[in-house]
N, C-alpha and C positions, 0 to 999 in steps of 0.2 A: 426515599429514593429521589436522587436529583434528576432533572431533566435531561442532563447528558448521559446518565446510566440508562434511563428510560429509551432514549434515542438509540443507544447501542443495542439494547435488548431487542427492540422492535426491528432494527436493521438486520441483526443476526438471524432473526426468525424468518426474514424475507430472502435470505440467501438460498441458493438452489437445493442444497442437501436438506436442511431443516424443513423447508417449505415442501419438497416433494415427500419427505417422510410423513409429514402431517397429511398430505393428500393421500398417500399409500395406506396410512393407518386408518384414515376415514373411510377409504374403500373397503378395507378388511372388515371394519366394524359394520358397515352396511351389509357386506356378504354374510357376516355372522348373524345379522338380524334378518337375513333371508330376502333382502332387498337386492337381488341378483343383478338386475340390469343397471340400477343406479350404482351399486357397488363396483361393477366392472368398468362403468364410465369414468370413475375415479381411479381405479387400481391399474388398469391396463395402460392408459396414456402416461401416468406418472411413472410407472416402472419403465416404459419405452423411453421416456426422456432422460431418466436417470442412467439407464444403460447407454444412450447415445452420448450424454455429456461426460460419461466416464471414459469415453474413447478419445484418445489424444488427437486423432485425425479430425474429428468433429470439433472438439473444443478449439484446437489451434485455428481452424477456419473461422471460428467465431470471434476469436480475440486478435486475429492476425493484423487487422488494420490499425489496432491501438498499438501493439507491440513494435510495429515497423514506422510508426508515425514521426518519432524522434530518433535521430542517429546518436550513436555513442559520442561523448564529449571527445572532440579532437584537440589536443593541446597544440598542434601546429597552426591551427586557425585563430587562436586567440592569444595575443602577445601579453596581456595583463589581466590579472584577477585581483580583486580586493578580498573577496570572501568566497569560500566553498561551504555552501550550506547543505547539510546532510539531515534530512527529516527522520524523525523517529519512526519506529515500527514495533513489532512484537518484542517483548521481553519475557524472561523466565527467572524471576528473582530467587536466588539461593545464596545465602551468605557464605556457605561453605565451598562455593565455586568461584573461579576467577572471573573477571568481568566479562571476558569474551565468551565464556560458556553460559552466561546469563542473557546473551543477546540471541533472539530468534534468527531464522535464516534470512528474512528480509532485512533485519537491522544490520546483520554482518555484511550482507551484499552491499548495502548502501554505504556502510563505513568504509569497506575495502575500496570501493570506487572513489569515495572522498579522499582517502589517503593516497590513492594512485594519482589523482590530480594535484593534491598538495605537494607531492614530491617534485612536480614540474613547475610549481609556483611557490618558491621558498619565502616569498614575502607575503603571501595570501594567509588569511586567518581562516581556520576551520571552525565552523560553528556547528555544533551538534545539538539537535532539538529533540524535544519529546517529554511527554508526561510519563507516569508509571503508577505503580501501587506497592503496598507493602513497604513503604518508606524508600522505595528504589525508583529511580527515573531512567528513561532510556537515554537521556542526554548524559547523565552521570557515568552510566555503564560504558557508553561509546567514548567518553572522555578517557576514562581509565584504560580502556583498551588501546585507543589511539596512542596514548602516552607510553603504554607497555610496548607498543610496536615501534617506538622510536621517535614519535612526533614531540617536539619540545612543548612543554606545558604552557609557555608564553603564547603559543600559536592557537591554543584551543580555547574556545568560548562556548559557554553552554546557554541553553534556553529550556529550563526545566518546567515551566509553568503552563506551557501550551498543551491543551488537551486534544486539540485536533488541528488540521491544517489551516483553518481560518484563523485560529488564535495564534498560530505560529507566524502567519503573515502579518497580523496586527501587532503583535509584540515586537517583531523585528524591523517594522517598517522604519522607525526612527534611525536606525543604523544602516539599512540597506538601500534606502532611496538615493538615486544618484551614484551608487556604487557598482562596480562590475562584479556580478554574483553568478556563480555556477550552482544551479540547483540540482541536488543529488537526490533522487527518490526512484522508487520502483517504476518501470515503464507503464504499467497500468495506472499508476497514480499521477503520472506526470501531467497530463491535460488539465485535471482538476486543479492540481497544485499551481501551475502557471496561472491559471485564471484567477485563483484566490491572491496570488502575489501581485499580479497586475493591477487587481481592483485596489490595492493598497499603494499603487504607484511605483512599484518595484519591478524593474525589467530584469528578467533573469535569463540565463542560458542554460538550456536543458542538458542535463547529464544523466540520462535514464541508466538504470541498471535493473537487476533481478528480473531478467527475461526468462519466460518459460520455454520458449523454443521447442515446443514438442514435436515439431515437424523435422527437427534435426536428429531425432532418434531413427534406428533402423526401421525400415518401412513395416515390417511385420509387427514391431511393437506398437506402432500407431493404431493398430486395429484391436489391441488388447486393452480391456478396460483398466484404467490406472487411477489411484488415488490422487497422483499428481494433476491429472486432468481436472479433477473436481476442485482441486486447490486453485487452479489456474482460473477456471470459471468463476468460482466464488470471489476471487480477487477483482475480477472484472465487473461482476455483478455489483460488488460493493461500491465500486467507482461510478457505475451507472446510477445507483440509487442516490449517491452523494451528489452528483451532478444535478439530478432531478431536484434534490432537497434545496440546493442553492438557487435553482430557478424559481422555486415556489416562495422561497424567503424573499428574493429580489422583486417579486411581483407584489408582495406586501410592503417591502421597504427596500428600495434600490440601494440604500447605503448600509444595510444591516450586515452584509457579508461579502 
């Protein structure tokens, strides 16, 4: 198992849902062993937190400062772009389906925003980035989808070797330094992405997408537990841990990432 895979496994275990289920299961085990007080000490708080985090109104208040930090890219404010960089996200490889059906929701959201911007800047190149598995990469699927939606193949560049955002920034630095670049990624991911690209000397213009906007639902739905709320808090927890990891690495070696 590579260090990259180990990091992903540990990171996923620290997400709210797996972590809370571990605590709930431990509490139930203690109860089964007739350790009532200690079992309830784990079980009740964990269940309560899980219930609260599944409520859109609670989760939105926790993530709102991140979601509104960067405004949607305004094509009227930027006269020229050299590149529109779309960072990779979830994929669902299946050779029997078209490329767009193999992209996860966050990948599709990012690509659509990249294409929206690309229509306004016909001279700009679209860079689609991201690694993958099973012989399929996020960058290749996004390239095929962009082409099928009408973007000329000469405008599409790929960056298929980057396994994470830090590698995306390092591998693209030679091309993007001193260029005008719109960076397209999920709103939750934007702060960490800008940090990593700036570290490589790349100035980027934020183009956030993939907003959860749970507070825009009807009021009654905001009080009903929802899997979407758990997805939202998981995405933001992932970014929180990613930012902490960057800070720890830079304490050891400021040039490492």
